[in-house]
C-alpha positions in Angstrom: 16.8 9.0 -4.4 13.1 9.8 -3.0 13.0 9.8 0.9 11.0 6.5 1.3 13.3 4.7 -1.2 16.5 4.5 0.8 15.1 2.1 3.6 13.4 -0.2 0.9 16.6 -0.3 -1.0 18.4 -1.9 2.2 15.6 -4.2 2.9 15.6 -5.3 -0.9 19.3 -6.3 -1.0 20.3 -9.9 -1.2 22.9 -9.3 1.5 21.9 -9.8 5.2 24.7 -7.8 6.5 25.7 -4.5 4.9 28.8 -2.1 5.9 28.3 1.6 5.6 30.2 1.8 2.0 27.8 -1.0 1.0 25.0 1.2 1.7 26.4 4.2 0.3 26.9 2.3 -3.0 23.3 1.1 -2.9 22.3 4.6 -2.2 24.5 6.1 -4.8 25.7 8.9 -2.2 29.0 10.1 -1.9 28.3 12.4 1.2 29.3 9.8 4.0 28.3 12.2 6.8 24.7 12.3 5.1 24.6 8.6 5.0 25.7 8.0 8.7 22.9 10.3 10.0 20.6 8.6 7.8 21.7 5.1 8.8 21.4 6.2 12.3 18.0 7.4 11.9 17.0 3.8 10.7 18.8 2.2 13.5 17.2 4.5 16.3 13.7 3.4 14.7 14.5 -0.1 14.6 14.3 -0.4 10.9 17.9 -1.6 10.8 20.0 -3.6 13.3 23.6 -2.3 14.1 25.6 -5.4 14.2 28.7 -3.6 15.2 30.1 -0.3 14.1 30.0 0.4 10.4 28.1 -2.7 10.0 24.1 -3.3 9.7 21.7 -6.0 9.4 18.0 -6.2 8.2 17.2 -7.8 11.3 18.8 -10.0 14.1 18.7 -13.1 11.7 21.5 -12.2 9.4 24.4 -14.4 8.3 27.3 -14.5 10.8 29.5 -16.0 8.1 28.7 -13.2 5.9 29.7 -10.8 8.6 32.9 -13.0 9.1 34.0 -12.2 5.7 33.1 -8.5 5.6 34.9 -7.2 8.8 38.2 -7.4 6.9 38.6 -8.4 3.1 39.7 -10.2 1.4 38.9 -13.0 3.7 37.2 -16.5 3.9 35.7 -18.9 6.4 38.1 -22.0 6.9 40.2 -23.6 9.5 38.3 -25.3 12.5 34.9 -23.8 11.3 35.0 -25.7 8.0 37.0 -28.8 9.3 34.4 -29.1 12.0 31.4 -29.0 9.5 33.2 -31.6 7.5 33.9 -34.0 10.4 37.6 -33.6 10.5 37.5 -32.2 13.7 35.3 -33.0 16.6 36.2 -30.4 19.1 33.2 -27.8 19.2 34.7 -24.1 18.9 32.3 -21.2 19.6 34.0 -18.8 17.5 34.1 -18.6 13.7 37.4 -19.0 12.0 38.4 -16.9 9.2 41.7 -16.7 7.0 42.2 -13.1 6.4 45.1 -10.3 5.6 45.2 -10.0 9.8 45.5 -11.7 12.8 42.8 -10.4 15.3 40.0 -11.8 17.6 36.9 -9.5 17.2 33.8 -9.8 19.3 30.5 -8.7 17.6 26.8 -9.0 18.8 27.7 -12.1 21.2 29.9 -13.7 18.6 33.9 -14.3 18.4 35.6 -14.0 15.2 39.0 -15.3 15.2 41.3 -14.1 12.0 44.3 -15.6 11.0 46.6 -14.0 8.7 48.1 -15.6 5.6 50.0 -14.3 3.0 48.5 -12.4 0.4 49.5 -14.6 -2.5 47.8 -17.6 -0.7 44.7 -15.4 0.5 43.6 -14.4 -3.0 44.3 -17.7 -4.7 40.7 -19.0 -5.6 41.8 -22.9 -5.5 39.4 -24.6 -3.2 37.5 -21.4 -2.2 33.5 -21.9 -3.0 31.4 -18.6 -3.2 28.2 -18.8 -1.1 25.7 -16.4 -0.6 27.6 -13.0 -0.4 30.5 -14.7 1.6 33.5 -17.3 0.6 34.4 -20.3 2.2 37.1 -23.1 2.0 36.5 -26.6 1.0 37.5 -29.0 3.6 40.8 -29.7 1.9 41.4 -26.0 1.7 41.0 -25.9 5.2 42.8 -28.7 6.5 45.8 -27.0 4.2 45.6 -23.8 5.8 45.5 -25.3 9.3 48.8 -27.2 8.4 50.3 -24.1 6.7 49.5 -22.1 10.2 50.2 -24.9 12.7 53.7 -26.6 13.3 51.9 -29.5 14.6 48.0 -30.3 14.9 45.9 -33.1 15.4 43.2 -33.8 13.3 40.6 -36.3 14.8 39.3 -37.9 11.4 41.1 -37.5 8.3 38.9 -39.8 6.2 36.4 -37.3 4.9 39.2 -35.5 2.9 39.9 -35.7 -0.8 43.5 -36.3 -1.0 44.0 -35.5 -4.9 42.3 -32.3 -4.0 44.7 -31.7 -1.4 47.6 -32.3 -3.5 46.1 -30.4 -6.4 45.7 -27.5 -3.9 48.9 -27.9 -1.9 51.2 -25.8 -4.6 49.7 -22.3 -3.8 51.5 -22.5 -0.5 54.7 -21.6 -2.5 56.8 -24.9 -2.2 56.5 -24.7 1.7 58.7 -27.8 2.3 57.7 -28.2 6.1 54.0 -28.1 5.0 54.8 -30.7 2.1 56.4 -33.2 4.5 53.5 -32.6 7.2 50.8 -33.3 4.3 52.9 -36.5 3.3 52.8 -37.4 7.0 49.2 -37.1 7.5 48.6 -39.0 4.2 50.7 -41.8 5.2 49.3 -42.1 8.6 45.9 -42.1 7.2 46.9 -45.0 4.8 48.6 -47.1 7.7 45.1 -46.7 9.4 42.8 -47.7 6.6 45.3 -50.9 5.8 
């Protein structure tokens, strides 16, 4: 690759956040040390922005949900982040909640990312997961089920926006978890009692 092409390859990418590995693939490079040196040069010049160690953006206007799903893979944005957007929970959370293969809290570029571990068989199941621009998010029904799976008891502010047919369609991916099935039924009955 010609000298001036390296930076323009990053800037033309559809991704707003790139890992060092993403950049190596874009450049067709196999020498990670050379890639690191070139990336550091672009960061020092201000041509690209270091979000956190090993992750870079074209500028400070990168998509934080995209970063959230790149730090640990596989992962998808879910839980309170998606339930808040859907109007199922009213509490505002500063952090972005992500379902992943690990449980961690990571602070990067003034943003907290909260990762919750879920079994691999559930994590990789695509039911109720949508692909957005370079990242994945749970539909509200999947986010609801993730919360029920991860919590013994949880207060939801408004179950009205949820599609219960979708919930019961996605529920089997959680491996016949009896406690969870009982809780989902309880939430559904409580909603039906409210709307009567």
